[in-house]
C-alpha positions as CSV (number, residue, x, y, z in Angstrom):
1,X,64.5,22.0,-142.7
2,X,64.1,25.6,-141.5
3,X,61.2,26.8,-139.6
4,X,59.5,30.0,-140.7
5,X,58.0,32.7,-138.5
6,X,56.0,35.3,-140.2
7,X,56.3,38.6,-138.5
8,X,53.8,41.4,-139.0
9,X,56.0,44.4,-138.9
10,X,53.1,46.8,-138.3
11,X,52.3,44.9,-135.0
12,X,56.0,44.7,-134.1
13,X,56.6,48.4,-134.5
14,X,53.2,49.2,-132.8
15,X,54.0,47.1,-129.8
16,X,57.4,48.8,-129.4
17,X,55.8,52.3,-129.7
18,X,53.2,51.4,-127.0
19,X,55.9,49.9,-124.7
20,X,58.2,53.0,-125.0
21,X,55.2,55.3,-124.5
22,X,54.0,53.5,-121.4
23,X,57.6,53.4,-120.0
24,X,57.6,57.1,-119.8
25,X,53.9,57.4,-118.6
26,X,52.9,59.3,-121.8
27,X,49.3,59.1,-123.1
28,X,48.4,58.5,-126.7
29,X,47.1,62.1,-126.9
30,X,50.4,63.5,-125.6
31,X,52.4,61.3,-128.0
32,X,50.1,62.3,-130.9
33,X,50.5,66.0,-130.1
34,X,54.3,65.8,-129.7
35,X,54.7,63.8,-133.0
36,X,52.3,65.9,-135.0
37,X,49.8,63.1,-135.5
38,X,46.2,62.3,-134.5
39,X,45.5,60.3,-131.4
40,X,43.6,57.8,-133.6
41,X,46.6,57.3,-135.8
42,X,48.8,56.6,-132.8
43,X,46.1,54.1,-131.5
44,X,45.9,52.4,-134.9
45,X,49.7,52.2,-135.1
46,X,50.0,50.7,-131.6
47,X,47.5,48.0,-132.7
48,X,49.3,47.3,-135.9
49,X,46.4,48.5,-138.0
50,X,48.4,51.0,-140.1
51,X,51.7,51.1,-141.9
52,X,53.8,54.0,-140.6
53,X,55.9,55.9,-143.1
54,X,59.5,56.9,-142.4
55,X,58.5,60.4,-141.4
56,X,55.9,59.2,-138.9
57,X,58.4,56.8,-137.4
58,X,61.0,59.5,-137.0
59,X,58.5,61.9,-135.4
60,X,57.2,59.3,-133.0
61,X,60.7,58.2,-132.1
62,X,61.7,61.9,-131.4
63,X,58.6,62.4,-129.3
64,X,59.5,59.3,-127.3
65,X,63.2,60.4,-127.0
66,X,64.2,57.3,-128.9
67,X,66.1,56.6,-132.1
68,X,64.0,55.4,-135.1
69,X,66.1,52.3,-135.0
70,X,64.7,51.4,-131.6
71,X,61.3,51.1,-133.2
72,X,62.2,49.4,-136.4
73,X,65.1,47.2,-135.4
74,X,64.3,43.5,-136.1
75,X,67.4,42.2,-134.4
76,X,65.4,41.0,-131.4
77,X,61.8,39.7,-131.4
78,X,60.2,40.0,-127.9
79,X,58.9,36.7,-126.8
80,X,60.2,34.8,-129.9
81,X,62.9,32.2,-129.3
82,X,65.3,32.2,-132.2
83,X,67.4,29.1,-133.1
84,X,70.3,28.9,-135.5
85,X,68.2,27.1,-138.1
86,X,65.3,29.5,-138.0
87,X,64.7,31.8,-140.9
88,X,62.5,34.8,-140.4
89,X,60.3,35.9,-143.3
90,X,58.7,39.3,-143.1
91,X,55.2,39.8,-144.3
92,X,53.0,42.8,-144.3
């Protein structure tokens, strides 16, 4: 029998955005300005409270000098051990 891990993609994307932002010592305000978004929207996104549309993800990625794929890739889950018999279901 397979195990199921339910992944909140909003939280996954948000945690990646926060990590990439901190890696380059950028504030939420700086990221917001560079991405053309409000600081509150960046804060909410990093906490997984909002769903980002494709345009927002692309603008945020560009502001972080990343590819959008770096934010949305589900190939690796930080801190989640995957086994061959584990099936991942995505929930929003």
